[in-house]
N, C-alpha and C positions, 0 to 999 in steps of 0.2 A: 309326132314323136317317132324317132327311129327305133326299130326293134333291137333289143339287147338281151343277152343272157344275164341271169343273176350272178353277181360277183362275190357277194358276201354270204357265207353259209354258217356263220358263227352261232345262229340261233337253232341249228339242228342238233338233235341228240347224237351221241357217238354212233349208234347203229344207223341212224338216218344219214349222217355224214359219210360213213363207210359205204353205204349203198349209193350215195350220190357220186362219190369219187369213182367208184367202179363203173357207174353209168356214164360218167364223163369220159373216162378212159376208153370205154367201149365205143362211144360215139365218135371220138376224135382219132383213135388209132386207125390208120389207113384211110382216113377221110381226105379225099383229094382236094377238098375245098380249103384245106389248111396246111401250112408248112411252118412248124415251130423251130426256127433256126437257132433260137436261144435256149433250146432244151426245156421249155416250159412244161411240155407234156411228159417228157422223160423224168423230170424232177418229181412230178406228182406220182408217176408210176413207181419210182424207186421207194418212196415213203409209204405208198399205199399198202404194200404187203405187211410191213411192220405194224402200221396202225390197225389194220384188220386183224392181225394175230393178237394184238393187245386187247382189242375189243372182245374177241372170242374168249380169251383167257380170263378176263374180268367177269364175263358172264357165267363162267364155270367155277367161279369162286377164288380165283388167283388175285388177291388184293395187292400183292407185291407189284403187279404190273401197272397199277394205277398211276404212279408218278411218271413212268415211262410213256404210258398212253397219253397223259396230259401234255407232256413235252412234245410228243409226236403230233398230237392234235393241233397244238398251236402252230407248229411248223407247217403242217399240211394245209392248214387254213390260209396261211400266207402264200404258199406256192399255188394253191388252188385259185386264189384271188388273182395272182399274176397270169395264170393260164386263162382264166375267164376274161380278163382285160384284153389279152392278146387275141382271144377268140372273137371278142366284140370288134376289135380293130379290123381283123381280117374278114369277119362276117359282113361288115359294112352295112349293117341294118337290114340285110336280106333275111326275111322271116323263114323262108324255106331252108336256106343254108344253116341258119342258127338252130332250127328245130332238129337238124341232123346231128347235133353235137352231144345229145344226151343230157344237156343242161336245160333247166326250165327258163322260159323267157320272163322278163319283167312285164307285168301286166300293163298294157297301154290303157290309160284312163279314157273312158268315152266322154264325149261332150254332151252333158245332160242340161237341157234348159230347165230352169227352176219353175216349178208349178205354183199353184195358189197356196198361200199360207194356210195351215190347218190349225184351227182352234186358237185363234189369237185372243189372249186374255189380258185385260187391263184392270188393276185393282189398287186401291190405296195401300200404301206401305204402313208399317208400324210407326215410323217416325214422321213427324210433321213435314209436309212439303215433299213427300216421296211417293213414287208410283212404281208398282211392280208390273213388269211386262213379261209375257211368256208366249211361246208357240209350241205346237206339237212337233216332235222330231219327224222329219219325212223319212220315207223308206228308200232313199237314194242318197248318194254322196253330195255334199254341198260344203260351202266354206263358212258356215256360221249363219247368223241372222242379223239383219239390219233393222234396228228400231228407230222410228222417226217420230218427231213431235214438232208442234208449232207453238211458239210463245205468243199468247194473245196480246201481250204488251206491244207487239210489233204490228198490230192491226189485223186485217182480214188475212186468213191463211191462203197462200197461193193454191190454185187448183192442182198444180204440178207438185206432187209430194216429193219429188227429187230436189225441190228447192227448200224443203224443210230442214231442220236440224237432224243430223243422223248420228246414231251411236251403233258401233259394231260389237257384236258378242260372238265369241267363238263357239258358244253353245246355243241354248234356246231360251234363255231368260236374262233379265237385266232389271236392276233397280235404278231409276233416275231420281236424283235428289235436287234440293235447292230450287224447287218450283214454288211459285207464288201462291200462298194460301188464299182460298176464296176465288181464284181465277179458274176458268174452264179451259183446259188444254185439249188439243186433238192429237191422237196417236195413230200410227200405222206400222206395219211390219212387212218384211219381205225376206225370203231366203237368199243368201248370197251365193251366186254362181261365179262364172268367169267375168272378168272386168269388162269384156266386150258385150256382155249380155245386159239387156234392160232388166231392171228390177220389176218383179211382179208384186205389186202392193196389195195388201189386204184391204178390207173395208175400213174406213176411218171410225175410230171410237173416241167419243168425247167424254171427259170426266172432270168434275170440279175437284180441285186439290183441297184436301182436308187438313185440319190442324191436329 
């Protein structure tokens, strides 16, 4: 992933946004790595003083400045977004150059291989023919959980769990229904990582489906 500065600051408070605008202006003004021929930096500078004054006025009790501040905030967010987009174009993914801008970089996700499943639980559901499956949430980022099972009506389960039936959950639990009562099913689970990574399967758990 190429390095980029954050382009959307709409989640910041007024004070945080004011400080970020000032930091960006300071980092880009006179920065020889950038040349804003379409006045992206100047446009943000022009609005910055007004926005900053409104934020200070509201903090000191001037409620009449709120509508003006809100309008200026919306405008400066748009202009700041354009400035950051152009910054990313000219920065061309160079981490050192982009760090000189005064804007924070988008965090580059690291490639984490999924580890062993923690606390895989299999239990009968409240309804007939259902099974509840769950795992413990790992302490690292992942893309959900794969729950796998084998239907005994199809014969002996393949030793390769990847050839079983798979169900994906965005969280860490799932209920599988419409299973045949009185038959013993086998279940396994794995945390979902990147598509190119092999799944790390849990130990197999066998359970008879109840009525």
